[in-house]
N, C-alpha and C positions, 0 to 999 in steps of 0.2 A: 426253545423257545424265541418266533422272531423279534427282535429290537422293536419295541413301534415308533412309526416314525410321524412328529406331530405338524399341525400344520401350522405353515408360518405364517397366517393371519391368525392363530387364534392365541387367546390370552397366554395360555399356560408356554407358547413360544417365547413371545415378544416381554414375559416376564424372568426368561433366562439370563442367568449373567453373560453379559456381552462378549466376554471370554474367560476361559477356563484360569480359574487362583491360582498364585503360587503353593506348596505344599505346607498345609497349616495355616493358610490365611484362610480366613470367613468374611466375606462378600461384605458391606457397612451400604444398605440400598441407602439410608434414611439420611446417613450427619456421613458422608464417604472423606474422607482426605482428598485439597483441591487445593488449585492456584487459584484461585480467583481473588483477584482484587479489583472492587469495583470501584473504591476509593478513588486509584489510581487513573482509571478510567477517563475517573471525572471530571479529574485534575490536567489529564492531557489535552478534553474536550476545551476547560474552559482557558487552558493556558493558549492552543490554538486559534478561538475565541478573542483573546485579547490579543493578539497579534495581530489579527487580519483586521480586528477593529482597528488600532493602530495603524497600519499601515492604510486603512480609507481613509480614516481623518488626516493625517499627514498630507495622501497626493490629494484629495479634495478640497481640505481647508487651508494649508499651510503651502506644500508646491501648487495647486489649485490646476493640477493636471494630472487625472485620470488616462493612463495610456493601456494599451492592448492587454498586458500582463497583468495588471490589476482584474480587470473582468476574468481572465482566468481566473486567476487566484479567489474570485468570491463564487463564481462556479462549482471550483473544487472544494469550497466551505461550503456551500447548499451541499453536496452530494457528500462529503465528511458527514453534516448535522443528519444526513440519513443515514449513514452508515453506523453513525453511534445507537441506533434502536438496535443493529444487530450485535453489534458489541457487547448494550447491556441483555439481550436474551443471554448469550453467548456465560456473559456472569454469571446471569442468572439460573443456568444448565447443571453445576458451577463448570467453570472450566478446570483444565489440570486432574482429571480424577482417572484414575486407573480404569481402563475396560472390563475389568472383573468386579469392578462393583456399580459397572453401568450397566440397568435390565437390558435386554435385545432395544425395545422400544424407544429408550432414552438414547441411547448409543446410534440408533438412525436417524433420530431428531439433531445430535451431536453433527452427526455428517450431512445433513439438510441445512445445516445453522451456518457450518464450514463452509457450501458449496455456495451459498448467496451471496456469504462474506465477499466471497475469492472475484465473485461479478464486480460488484460494488467496488470493489479497493481496487479493479482495473479502471470503473468509472471517476473515481477520487485521484490515482495516478495520471492519469491523462489531463485532465487542465490543469496539473499539479506541476508536471515537470514542463508542459508548454509555459506555463509561466515563470517556471525558473529559468527558462532555457533561452524565450527571449528576453529577459531582463539580461543575463548572460551577454548575449549578445548586442544590449542597445549599448551596456558599460566596455567589450571592448572594441567594438563597432559603432562609436557615433557618426550618426552622418555628419555631423559640421567640422571634422579633421582630421586627416589622416596621415598628418605628419611624424605620426610614433609607428607606422607601418608599411612599409612597402604597397605597391599596391599589388602588386603580386601574391605574396604574402594577405594581404587582406580579403583579394577575393578568394582565394583557398580556404580562408578560415570561414570568410562568407559561405559557401559550399558545404564545407566539414560538415557546422552549424544546424544550417538548411535540413541535411542529408540528417541529420543525428531527429531534428525535429521531426520530421516523414519517417523513421524509421518507428519513433517514439509513438505516433501514431496507431502504424500501424498493427505493433506487438499489441498497443492495450483495447483495441479494438478491437483486433485476434481473439485475443483474449479473453474480452466480456463476450462475444459469440460462441467463442471455443461451449462455457459453459452452460452454455444453453442448447449447444447444438452436437455437443459430445455424446450425447447416449440418446435412442428413442426407443420407448418412451422415455421422457426425462427423470421418471424416478429412478430410473435405474444406477443415475448418479451417485445418491447417497444411497441407496438402498441396501442394506449386510457387507458396506464397504466403505473403509476411511478412503480419503482419495488425498494423495499429495502429488504437488506439482510442482516436482522439481526441474523441470524444464523453465518455469514459467521464473520461478524464484532464480536462477539463474540468471536468465536476460534483465530479471529486473534489477538484479545486483550490478550487473554489467554499466546499464543505463546509470544507473545513479554515479559508478566511477568516472564514467565518462564523461556527466554531469559535471564531477567533481574537477575536475582532469581539463577540460574546455578552455577556460579561460587563464589555466597558470604558465606558460606559454609570454600570453598577453601584459600579464601584470607584470613577471619580469624580466620584461623589456621599455619597461615604462620609465620615463624619468623621478626617480623619487630614494629616499634615503632607504637603505638594503632594508632598515627596521621595518619602515614603514609599507614597503614590498610584503615584510613576513606577517604584519597585521594584513594586510588584503587577501592574502594566500589564505590565512588562515579562518577568515570569513565566510569567502567561497568551499573552502574543505568542508567547514561547520554547519552552512545552509546544504551542499550538500548531504550529509546525515540526518 
């Protein structure tokens, strides 16, 4: 007797488990075990809002000088605020559910939200990385003095930083465009499969590491006490994280 083939658009197919459950397990579609933490997501957004507000207040009211990196930070925050819509939609799904406790229709929706989140994430990271790198460049290459760094080393460092800025812009714009051009029709990007971008994750990690390492050689050449050098070095390392 032939096995009936279900129409993939039918409710019968879309209500199936997203994957085969382990032996002896019964899928719980109503209240599956999950890793959703909406409170933590709200806290994260609250802390980010507070930090950006403190930065803008300091630059606008105290220092009275808003620089290009501050505007890039504002741009990153605006996109990050929009990104939170996807974050809370993901929390509501909820997050961290075993595939066999997701119906096929829910697994597709999970993949779609993840795909959109990856694209928006690139738009968050681009201005954020620019703000951070421009701030680092302003600190390690101040325009008013060249006493602590030879001119040749200064020029090499400037070229390195500018090259790194260009690479970040190119990578995150490419990542954003890739999300929308990777499949035709676009729906293929999330229907019946979950996509893991190993390459983009690796490049992003490398970008973070380089951002943390860039100011370190200059910090350790400064005419400061060793204790202060350690403190300044730690600030940039934590900022990169």
